[in-house]
C-alpha positions in Angstrom: -197.0 -142.7 -199.7 -194.1 -141.3 -199.5 -195.8 -137.7 -198.7 -197.7 -139.5 -196.2 -194.6 -141.0 -194.8 -193.3 -137.3 -194.6 -196.5 -136.0 -193.1 -196.5 -138.5 -190.3 -192.5 -138.0 -189.7 -193.6 -134.2 -189.4 -196.2 -135.1 -186.7 -193.7 -137.4 -184.9 -191.3 -134.7 -184.9 -193.7 -132.1 -183.7 -194.7 -134.1 -180.9 -191.6 -135.0 -179.9 -190.8 -131.3 -179.6 -193.9 -130.3 -177.9 -192.7 -133.2 -175.3 -189.7 -131.7 -175.1 -190.9 -128.5 -174.4 -193.6 -129.4 -171.9 -190.7 -131.2 -169.8 -188.7 -128.1 -169.8 -192.0 -126.0 -168.6 -192.1 -128.4 -165.9 -188.6 -128.7 -164.6 -188.5 -124.5 -165.0 -191.6 -124.5 -162.7 -190.5 -127.0 -160.3 -187.2 -124.7 -159.6 -189.4 -121.8 -159.3 -190.3 -120.8 -155.7 -192.5 -117.7 -154.6 -190.9 -115.0 -152.3 -192.5 -112.6 -149.9 -191.2 -109.2 -148.7 -191.1 -109.4 -144.8 -190.0 -107.1 -142.3 -186.6 -108.0 -140.4 -184.4 -106.1 -137.6 -181.8 -103.8 -139.3 -179.6 -103.0 -136.0 -179.7 -105.2 -132.1 -183.2 -103.8 -130.5 -182.6 -104.0 -126.3 -185.5 -105.3 -124.4 -188.2 -103.0 -123.8 -186.9 -100.5 -126.0 -189.1 -98.2 -128.6 -188.9 -99.7 -132.2 -188.3 -96.7 -135.0 -188.5 -96.9 -138.5 -185.1 -97.4 -139.3 -184.5 -100.1 -136.9 -186.9 -102.2 -139.4 -186.4 -102.9 -143.0 -188.0 -105.2 -145.9 -185.9 -108.3 -147.0 -187.1 -111.0 -149.6 -187.5 -114.4 -148.5 -188.7 -117.7 -150.2 -192.1 -119.4 -148.7 -190.3 -122.0 -146.8 -187.8 -119.3 -145.3 -190.7 -117.6 -143.7 -190.9 -118.2 -140.0 -194.4 -119.2 -138.4 -196.2 -115.8 -136.5 -193.6 -113.2 -138.2 -195.0 -110.1 -138.9 -195.9 -109.2 -142.7 -196.0 -105.7 -142.4 -193.2 -103.0 -141.4 -196.2 -100.8 -139.6 -197.2 -103.2 -137.2 -193.7 -103.1 -135.8 -192.9 -99.7 -135.7 -193.9 -97.3 -133.1 -194.2 -100.1 -130.4 -192.0 -101.9 -128.0 -189.7 -104.9 -127.8 -191.0 -107.2 -125.1 -187.8 -109.2 -125.2 -184.5 -108.2 -126.7 -184.1 -108.7 -131.0 -181.5 -109.3 -133.0 -180.2 -107.8 -136.1 -181.6 -110.1 -139.5 -184.2 -111.4 -137.7 -188.0 -111.9 -138.6 -190.1 -110.5 -135.7 -193.3 -112.7 -133.8 -195.8 -110.6 -133.3 -195.4 -111.8 -129.5 -192.1 -110.0 -128.9 -193.5 -106.8 -129.6 -195.9 -104.6 -127.4 -198.4 -101.7 -127.8 -197.8 -100.5 -124.6 -194.5 -98.9 -122.9 -192.9 -101.5 -120.2 -191.2 -99.1 -117.9 -189.1 -99.0 -114.8 -187.8 -95.8 -113.0 -184.4 -96.1 -113.9 -183.3 -96.0 -110.3 -184.5 -97.0 -106.7 -186.0 -94.4 -104.5 -183.3 -95.4 -102.1 -180.0 -95.2 -103.2 -179.0 -98.3 -101.9 -182.2 -100.2 -102.7 -182.8 -102.8 -105.6 -185.3 -103.8 -108.0 -186.3 -107.4 -107.7 -188.7 -109.2 -109.9 -190.9 -112.1 -108.7 -193.1 -114.9 -111.2 -196.4 -115.1 -109.1 -199.5 -117.5 -109.6 -202.8 -115.3 -109.7 -203.2 -116.8 -106.0 -200.1 -115.6 -104.4 -200.3 -111.8 -106.0 -203.6 -110.7 -105.1 -203.2 -109.7 -108.9 -206.1 -107.5 -109.9 -206.0 -105.2 -107.2 -202.1 -104.4 -107.3 -201.0 -100.8 -108.3 -197.5 -99.3 -109.5 -196.6 -97.9 -106.1 -198.3 -99.6 -104.1 -196.6 -100.4 -100.5 -197.2 -104.1 -99.9 -195.6 -107.1 -97.7 -194.3 -110.6 -98.7 -195.2 -113.5 -96.7 -192.7 -116.7 -97.0 -193.5 -120.3 -96.7 -190.6 -122.7 -96.9 -191.4 -126.3 -98.9 -192.4 -128.8 -96.3 -192.9 -126.6 -93.7 -193.7 -128.7 -90.7 -192.4 -131.7 -92.4 -188.7 -131.4 -91.9 -186.6 -129.0 -89.9 -183.4 -129.6 -91.8 -184.7 -127.1 -94.3 -182.8 -124.0 -94.9 -185.2 -120.8 -94.5 -184.6 -117.1 -94.1 -184.6 -115.8 -90.7 -187.3 -113.4 -91.9 -190.4 -115.2 -92.5 -192.1 -111.6 -93.4 -190.9 -108.8 -95.7 -192.3 -105.7 -94.8 -193.1 -102.3 -96.9 -192.1 -103.3 -100.2 -193.0 -100.9 -102.7 -194.1 -102.0 -106.5 -192.4 -100.9 -109.2 -194.0 -102.8 -112.4 -196.2 -105.2 -113.0 -196.5 -107.1 -116.3 -198.4 -110.0 -117.5 -197.7 -113.7 -118.9 -197.1 -111.8 -122.1 -194.4 -109.2 -120.4 -197.1 -106.4 -121.1 -197.0 -103.5 -119.0 -200.6 -104.0 -116.8 -199.7 -101.5 -113.7 -202.3 -99.7 -114.0 -204.9 -101.9 -112.4 -208.2 -99.7 -113.6 -206.9 -100.7 -117.6 -205.9 -104.2 -117.0 -207.6 -106.8 -118.6 -205.1 -109.8 -117.8 -204.1 -111.3 -114.4 -200.5 -110.3 -113.8 -198.0 -112.5 -113.3 -194.3 -110.6 -112.7 -194.1 -108.0 -110.1 -190.9 -106.1 -109.8 -190.1 -104.6 -106.3 -187.8 -102.1 -104.6 -186.2 -104.1 -101.8 -183.1 -103.0 -99.5 -179.9 -104.4 -99.8 -180.6 -106.2 -96.2 -183.8 -107.9 -97.7 -182.9 -108.9 -101.5 -180.9 -112.3 -100.8 -183.6 -113.4 -98.0 -186.4 -112.5 -100.6 -184.1 -114.6 -103.6 -183.4 -117.4 -101.0 -187.2 -117.3 -100.0 -188.6 -117.5 -103.6 -185.9 -120.3 -104.5 -187.3 -122.3 -101.6 -190.8 -122.3 -100.8 -193.9 -119.7 -101.6 -193.9 -115.9 -101.3 -197.2 -114.5 -101.2 -198.3 -110.8 -101.4 -199.9 -109.3 -98.9 -202.0 -106.2 -99.4 -202.2 -103.3 -96.8 -205.6 -101.8 -96.1 
């Protein structure tokens, strides 16, 4: 009888030890969280800047810390261009880099001119037929035209002979070359004179500005 009790006691002890061991294993597994190597920005990268290998490095993140849409492979970032400014230690979203260079001439052709960028809808911009360095006119129609005479509008309603500097689509890709364009342009940068710049800014903030293509 004593032998049976000893065997039963030993079995109970083994079961208890097994349960304790299982609890410990479960607790350890709960604390464990998978990690992954994600490329991050190793130093600030300016908008439109070419991204070199020394600007990107890998860092280990928990899966819960990985930003949605972030690039997982360093090679998908290096040798591309930043669409927006990228800051040190941040993960890189695929929408913030571009295969194509987004470029402007460093200086306007005329020393007293300025660059001015305007966002257009497709019907305003004649987007499919515009090219870099094309000369166009801008036509301005104020809000509430014909309704109120109290609206402050620029003295000039048409701005003549403006040179297109660069054309970008909604994702900030350079689509200045019409022959290779796959998306409709949205942002168009013009070279404008100091005389026109204030009036164009006033116009675009108080009405509709449309591009008139010359033939």
